[in-house]
N, CA, C and O of each residue as an XYZ file, in Angstrom:
236
protein
N     148.809    101.919    188.154
C     148.727    101.432    186.724
C     147.182    101.718    186.267
O     146.234    101.359    186.965
N     147.042    102.340    185.131
C     145.696    102.584    184.763
C     145.309    101.547    183.647
O     146.154    100.777    183.190
N     144.053    101.552    183.242
C     143.582    100.458    182.367
C     144.241    100.630    180.936
O     144.148     99.690    180.147
N     144.911    101.803    180.562
C     145.487    101.760    179.246
C     146.937    101.427    179.297
O     147.604    101.539    178.268
N     147.491    101.018    180.431
C     148.968    100.575    180.636
C     149.096     99.261    180.206
O     149.240     98.434    181.106
N     149.082     98.858    179.067
C     149.332     97.433    178.598
C     149.975     97.483    177.178
O     149.949     98.496    176.479
N     150.537     96.341    176.822
C     151.281     96.182    175.542
C     150.236     96.122    174.443
O     149.226     95.421    174.516
N     150.558     96.933    173.386
C     149.743     96.764    172.196
C     150.522     95.920    171.055
O     151.466     96.386    170.417
N     150.056     94.753    170.902
C     150.627     93.916    169.898
C     149.717     93.738    168.589
O     148.506     93.565    168.729
N     150.197     93.771    167.551
C     149.434     93.610    166.230
C     148.917     92.262    166.311
O     149.686     91.301    166.322
N     147.570     92.124    166.372
C     146.884     90.799    166.628
C     146.227     90.322    165.417
O     145.469     89.353    165.438
N     146.541     91.077    164.209
C     145.864     90.744    163.025
C     146.159     89.235    162.678
O     147.338     88.880    162.682
N     145.240     88.383    162.397
C     145.539     86.969    161.926
C     144.818     86.769    160.651
O     143.825     87.418    160.322
N     145.429     85.736    159.879
C     144.797     85.421    158.620
C     143.420     84.706    158.943
O     143.238     84.340    160.104
N     142.462     84.488    158.011
C     141.331     83.841    158.200
C     141.583     82.361    158.387
O     142.470     81.813    157.732
N     140.786     81.640    159.319
C     140.948     80.254    159.442
C     140.516     79.526    158.187
O     139.532     79.909    157.555
N     141.211     78.523    157.834
C     140.740     77.656    156.598
C     139.686     76.749    156.932
O     139.695     76.259    158.061
N     138.724     76.430    156.076
C     137.716     75.368    156.237
C     138.254     73.981    156.031
O     137.699     73.005    156.536
N     139.250     73.897    155.348
C     139.908     72.563    155.022
C     141.201     72.818    154.283
O     141.688     73.944    154.181
N     141.762     71.671    153.747
C     143.056     71.726    152.913
C     142.748     72.399    151.765
O     141.582     72.486    151.381
N     143.798     72.956    151.089
C     145.193     72.920    151.504
C     145.411     74.013    152.491
O     144.736     75.042    152.474
N     146.286     73.799    153.285
C     146.705     74.806    154.422
C     148.183     75.430    154.124
O     149.063     74.749    153.599
N     148.342     76.571    154.447
C     149.521     77.261    154.256
C     150.656     76.715    155.186
O     150.330     76.313    156.303
N     151.851     76.677    154.834
C     152.938     76.205    155.575
C     153.316     77.295    156.578
O     153.259     78.493    156.298
N     153.717     76.801    157.793
C     154.440     77.672    158.784
C     155.685     78.291    158.236
O     156.466     77.618    157.564
N     155.887     79.524    158.496
C     157.084     80.221    157.857
C     158.388     79.801    158.675
O     159.545     79.960    158.287
N     157.964     79.217    159.922
C     159.287     78.891    160.735
C     159.714     77.489    160.691
O     160.903     77.169    160.712
N     158.666     76.586    160.624
C     159.048     75.087    160.759
C     158.431     74.341    159.563
O     158.677     73.136    159.515
N     157.696     74.848    158.627
C     157.047     74.370    157.423
C     156.122     73.349    157.758
O     155.894     72.511    156.886
N     155.506     73.249    158.924
C     154.310     72.413    159.234
C     153.128     73.071    158.754
O     153.159     74.279    158.522
N     151.996     72.330    158.567
C     150.745     72.869    158.025
C     150.209     73.812    159.192
O     150.351     73.553    160.387
N     149.624     74.849    158.723
C     148.947     75.846    159.626
C     147.438     75.681    159.737
O     146.977     74.708    159.141
N     146.670     76.391    160.335
C     145.206     76.461    160.289
C     144.751     77.495    159.364
O     143.574     77.848    159.432
N     145.603     78.070    158.434
C     145.315     79.138    157.624
C     145.210     78.552    156.161
O     145.804     77.507    155.897
N     144.448     79.225    155.187
C     144.393     78.689    153.970
C     145.743     78.982    153.186
O     146.522     79.905    153.422
N     145.865     77.967    152.165
C     147.098     78.155    151.299
C     147.183     79.497    150.583
O     148.239     80.115    150.441
N     146.035     79.888    150.157
C     145.887     81.143    149.321
C     146.072     82.361    150.105
O     145.961     83.431    149.507
N     146.365     82.359    151.485
C     146.611     83.561    152.224
C     148.054     84.051    151.882
O     149.038     83.316    151.960
N     148.091     85.340    151.500
C     149.420     85.951    151.312
C     149.889     86.638    152.523
O     149.289     87.643    152.905
N     150.947     86.168    153.187
C     151.433     86.823    154.443
C     152.151     85.874    155.205
O     152.540     84.829    154.685
N     152.377     86.164    156.483
C     153.206     85.340    157.372
C     152.171     84.468    158.103
O     151.221     84.964    158.710
N     152.386     83.213    158.022
C     151.506     82.275    158.642
C     152.367     81.364    159.492
O     153.442     80.927    159.080
N     151.821     81.060    160.807
C     152.548     80.348    161.760
C     151.625     79.184    162.158
O     150.413     79.389    162.225
N     152.131     77.994    162.421
C     151.438     76.869    162.948
C     151.053     77.113    164.376
O     151.579     78.059    164.963
N     150.187     76.350    164.987
C     149.779     76.679    166.275
C     150.929     76.692    167.384
O     150.957     77.483    168.326
N     151.807     75.766    167.146
C     152.990     75.573    168.164
C     153.885     76.881    168.011
O     154.191     77.523    169.015
N     154.317     77.283    166.686
C     155.103     78.512    166.512
C     154.367     79.736    166.995
O     154.929     80.616    167.647
N     153.086     79.767    166.655
C     152.274     80.882    167.083
C     152.381     81.113    168.579
O     152.634     82.215    169.065
N     152.185     80.064    169.243
C     152.252     80.121    170.765
C     153.622     80.471    171.122
O     153.747     81.400    171.919
N     154.656     79.907    170.687
C     156.000     80.237    171.152
C     156.343     81.673    170.809
O     157.026     82.328    171.597
N     155.901     82.202    169.663
C     156.171     83.685    169.183
C     155.315     84.463    170.295
O     155.847     85.450    170.803
N     154.131     84.123    170.678
C     153.303     85.005    171.704
C     154.120     84.978    172.978
O     154.223     86.010    173.641
N     154.670     83.926    173.331
C     155.326     83.896    174.689
C     156.649     84.735    174.490
O     157.055     85.453    175.403
N     157.276     84.641    173.355
C     158.587     85.532    173.128
C     158.251     86.956    173.180
O     159.011     87.735    173.755
N     157.160     87.359    172.618
C     156.854     88.806    172.514
C     155.905     89.277    173.590
O     155.533     90.450    173.569
N     155.525     88.530    174.438
C     154.635     88.783    175.720
C     155.362     89.956    176.454
O     156.579     90.140    176.475
N     154.398     90.715    177.052
C     154.974     91.813    177.922
C     155.497     91.163    179.290
O     154.921     90.202    179.801
N     156.491     91.688    179.772
C     156.947     91.266    181.006
C     156.965     92.428    181.988
O     157.515     93.486    181.681
N     156.389     92.254    183.130
C     156.300     93.345    183.984
C     155.413     93.176    185.093
O     155.264     94.086    185.908
């Protein structure tokens, strides 16, 4: 296995918010760490972790 044999996952994340209001998680509706003004998919820390586990490489 060479150094380029790994999964490429789009790791783009919205910027962290300095304070409220926070965006809602698109899965569970809990507050996220991202600003409410962010346009896009936002996940709370719990759902973000679960999604990372679900999409992690197995091998």
